[in-house]
N, C-alpha and C positions, 0 to 999 in steps of 0.2 A: 238439240245437238250443237247449234251455233254457240250457245252459252257455255256448254261443256267444253267445247273445243277451244274457245277463247280464253276460258279459265285455265286450261291446261297450258296454253301458250303463255299466259301471263305468269304462271307458276314456273314455267321453264326459264323465262327472262329473269325472275327474281332469283332463282338458284344460280344461274350461270353468270349473270352480269358482274356480281361482286368479285367472282373468281377472275374473270377477264380484266376487271379494273386492276386487281393486284398485279396481274401479269403485265398490264400496260405500264403501271408505275415502275415495275422492275426493268422495263426496256429503256429507261431514261439514258443510260450510258451509250446506248447504240446509236448509229447514224439514223437519220430520219427514214430513209427507205427501208431499213431493217425494222424499225419500229412499226412502220406502216404495214409491212407484210405480216408481221405477228398479230398486231391489233386488229387488222381487218378481218382476220379469221372469225372474230366475233360476229361481224355482219354477215359473213357467209353461213355461219351457223344459224343465225336468226332466220335467214332466208330459207334454209333447209327445213327448219322447224315450222315456219309459216306454211310451207308446202305440205309437210307430213301431217301437221296437227290441224291446221286450219283449211287446207285445200287451196291455197293461194299459189297459183302458177303465173308464169309470165312468158311472153314471146317478144322478141326484138325485131323490128323492121328497120332496115337501113344500117346494119351493122358494118356494111362495106363502106359507109361514109366516114367512119372513124379514121382520122389521119394519124400519123405518127405524132407522139407527144413532143413538146407540149402544146396544149391548146386550152380554150376556155369553154366550158359547158354553160350555157344559159338554158335553163329548163323550167318547165311547169312545176309547181310544188303544191301537192294535194295531201300528202300524208307523210308519216315517218318511213313508209315502205321504201320510197325511192332513194332515201339516204343510205339504206342498206344495199339496194340493187345496184346503184351506181358504182359501188366499190367492187362488184363482180363484173360489171359490164365494161367499165372504162379502165385505163391504165391508172397507176398510182396517182392520187389526187389530194388536194387540200381544198377546204371549203371556206368561203367567206361567211362568217356567222356573226351574230350579235354576241358581244362578249359575255352577256348574262348566261349563256349556255354553258360556259366553262365552269359555272358555280353549281350546276346541277349534280348532286351526289351520284358517284359512280360513273354515269354516262359522261358527264362533263369532265371529270377527271381523266377518263380514258381519251376523250376528244382533245384535251389539252396536249397529250403526248403525241398527237399527230400534227402539231404545229399549224392549226388553222389560221386564217387571217381573221382575227377577232377584233371587231370594230365597235366603237361607241356611236350608235346611230344619231345621237344628239349632238355630236362634235362638229358637224358640218363640214367645212372645207378640210379640217384636220383628219377627219375620217377618210376622205378621198386620198389625202397625201399618204396616210398610213397604208391604205389599200394599194396604192401604187408602188411604194417602197417595198412592202412585203411581197406583193404579187410579182414584181420583177425578180426578187430573190428566189421565190419558189419556182417560177418558170424557168430561171437560169439553171436550176438544179434538176430540171427535167419533169417537174410535177405538172399535172393538169390542175386547173382551178375550176371549181363548181360554184356557180352563183345562181340563185333563184331571183330573177329581177322583179318579181311581184312582191318580194320582201317577206312574205309569210304564206302559210298554207291557205289555199282557197278551195272552196266546195266545188264539186263537179257542176258544170254548167254556169259557173260564175267566173269573174275575172276581176283583177285589180290593175291599177296603173303600173306599167313596167318602168322601173326606175332605170335611169341611163348609166348608172355606175359600172355595171359589168361591161357594157359596150365601150364606155370611156376608158376602162382598163385595157381592153383589147386593142383599141386604137393607139393608146399611149405606148404599149408594148409591142405593137405590130404583130399580134398574135391571132391566129385564126379562131373563129367562134363556131361552135357546134350547137345548133338549136335542137332541143329535145322536148317532145310532147309525150304525155302518158296519161292513163286514166286509173291510176292506182286508187284514187279516192272513191271509186265506185265499190270497192270491196274492203278498203282499209281507210275509214273516214278520219278526218281530223279530230284528235282527242277522243276517239270513240273506243270503247272497250271491246265491242263486238267486231270480229273479223269474219267477213263472209267469204265462202269459197267462190272462186272464179279465176278467170285468166285475164291478167293485166297485159295490155298492149303498151310497149315503149317504141316510139317512132323517133328516129335519129335522122335529121335533115343533112343536106350537103353542107360541108364546111363553107363558112363565109370568110373571105379575106378581108381584113380590117384595114389594110394599108391605104386604100383609095376612098374611104368613106369617112363621113363625120360620125361622131358618137351617136347623135340623134338618128341619122339615117340608118346606121347599123342596127340600133335598138328598134327602129320601126320595121326593118326587114325581119328581124328575129321575132318580134311580136306578131307580125302578120303570118309568118310561116307557122308558129306554134298555134296560134288561135285557129287558123284554118284547119290545121291537122287535128286539133281537139274536136272540132265539129265532125271530122271524119271518123275518128276512133272512139268518140264519146259513148257509143252504146256497145262497144265490143268487150268491156270488162264487167258487164253486169253479173251479179252473183248467179252461180249455176243452180 
């Protein structure tokens, strides 16, 4: 049954995504917020399909901690699922992504229309300057910024070093940070075809003010909260 459900979901994605890519490209003349509201309908549609076809549901703890925008989300990254769910849970947002994602057919083209902060990870200090310049501009326009400080998707029960770039951007722009933990990888694994039914828990911590902290101290607090929370919720999303 899991194979059949996953196959139907993949077929749904294959049919729907090119259509939404065309819609995304046609939104080019519109303001960014208008483009976002149109294009993010794809994410909401994929979430609904994941629930109806694959039996993947979610619950949010700490929604009352979401402050008025703009703010910076520093979150755990386990699967593609949270990139969809965040668009439903949080206010209009842009992501810091590696620029290679914009070259992915269909998905990348639609992503480009959302004006992400696309950086070259090998560019060193230039990448930080680019993130700061573009980040300030997006925040000034009222958008939130989503950053995965581990830099890539990690399997449940594992962790990678938390890069300081997101905390550095928050301190430089005096923007509050929202730490987010979740266990999506327990039902939707990294690069896995099979999607297993289950309920994902998303836990949102209290906003951290960045004005009085160094980037490294802010990054340490974010990492500590997320990893402690991962240990608490790590068994709550296991397949039904």
